[in-house]
C-alpha positions as CSV (number, residue, x, y, z in Angstrom):
1,M,6.7,-1.2,-20.5
2,K,7.2,2.3,-17.9
3,T,10.3,0.3,-14.8
4,I,9.0,0.9,-11.3
5,V,11.4,4.0,-10.8
6,D,9.6,5.9,-13.5
7,I,6.9,5.4,-11.7
8,V,8.0,6.8,-9.1
9,N,9.0,9.8,-10.6
10,Q,6.3,10.2,-11.6
11,V,3.7,10.3,-9.0
12,S,6.6,12.1,-7.2
13,E,6.3,14.4,-9.3
14,N,2.3,14.8,-9.1
15,Q,2.9,15.2,-5.9
16,I,5.4,17.8,-6.0
17,D,2.9,19.9,-8.3
18,K,0.2,19.2,-6.1
19,F,2.3,21.1,-2.7
20,S,3.4,23.1,-4.6
21,K,0.4,25.2,-4.3
22,D,0.2,24.9,-1.2
23,K,1.0,27.5,1.1
24,K,2.7,26.5,4.4
25,Y,5.0,23.9,1.8
26,N,6.3,26.6,-0.4
27,E,6.7,28.1,3.5
28,L,8.4,25.3,4.5
29,R,10.5,24.5,1.7
30,E,11.9,28.2,1.6
31,Y,12.8,27.4,4.9
32,Y,14.6,24.4,4.8
33,I,16.4,26.1,1.9
34,E,17.3,28.7,3.7
35,M,18.5,26.3,6.9
36,K,20.2,24.1,4.3
37,S,22.3,27.4,2.8
38,K,23.5,28.3,6.4
39,G,25.1,24.8,6.9
40,L,22.3,24.1,9.1
41,I,21.5,20.4,7.6
42,S,23.4,18.1,7.0
43,Q,22.5,14.7,5.6
44,K,24.0,12.2,8.3
45,T,26.3,9.6,7.8
46,Y,25.9,6.3,9.4
47,T,29.6,3.7,10.4
48,I,28.2,0.7,11.2
49,P,25.5,-1.6,8.9
50,P,22.0,-2.4,10.0
51,L,21.1,-4.5,13.0
52,D,19.4,-6.9,11.1
53,T,22.1,-7.1,8.9
54,V,24.7,-7.8,11.7
55,G,22.3,-10.0,13.3
56,K,22.1,-12.2,10.5
57,R,25.8,-12.3,9.7
58,L,26.4,-13.2,13.1
59,Y,23.9,-16.1,13.7
60,H,25.1,-17.9,10.1
61,S,28.3,-17.7,11.5
62,K,27.5,-18.7,14.7
63,Y,25.1,-21.4,13.9
64,C,24.6,-22.5,10.4
65,D,26.7,-24.5,8.6
66,E,26.3,-24.9,4.2
67,E,23.6,-27.9,5.1
68,S,21.6,-26.2,7.2
69,H,21.7,-22.8,5.0
70,D,21.0,-25.2,2.0
71,F,18.1,-26.5,3.8
72,L,16.5,-23.0,4.8
73,L,16.6,-21.8,1.5
74,L,14.8,-24.5,0.0
75,R,12.1,-24.4,2.7
76,K,12.1,-20.6,2.2
77,T,11.5,-20.7,-1.7
78,L,8.9,-23.9,-1.4
79,L,7.2,-21.6,0.9
80,L,7.0,-19.1,-1.2
81,I,6.2,-21.7,-4.1
82,Y,3.3,-22.3,-1.7
83,L,2.2,-19.2,-1.4
84,I,2.1,-17.7,-5.3
85,I,0.0,-20.5,-6.3
86,R,-2.1,-20.3,-2.7
87,I,-2.5,-16.1,-4.3
88,I,-2.8,-17.3,-7.8
89,F,-6.0,-20.2,-7.9
90,Y,-7.4,-18.7,-4.0
């Protein structure tokens, strides 16, 4: 059985083969490689966590205790089970 990673790798390889025949793609790829070799392209690094994570952490630290957190987790779990059953049987 193939994993999701295997499937994604296979699809991306197929797309690269498809794009490698495209003249415009090859020109852009060569331009990108040239700019990267000159040091003009660098990967961005971020020093703060994503906003959603910060907001969730702040909300839970201020407004949720363990009991309400457990209740919310139970509620989400039951909703998920309901949706799965509805998808399967309808």
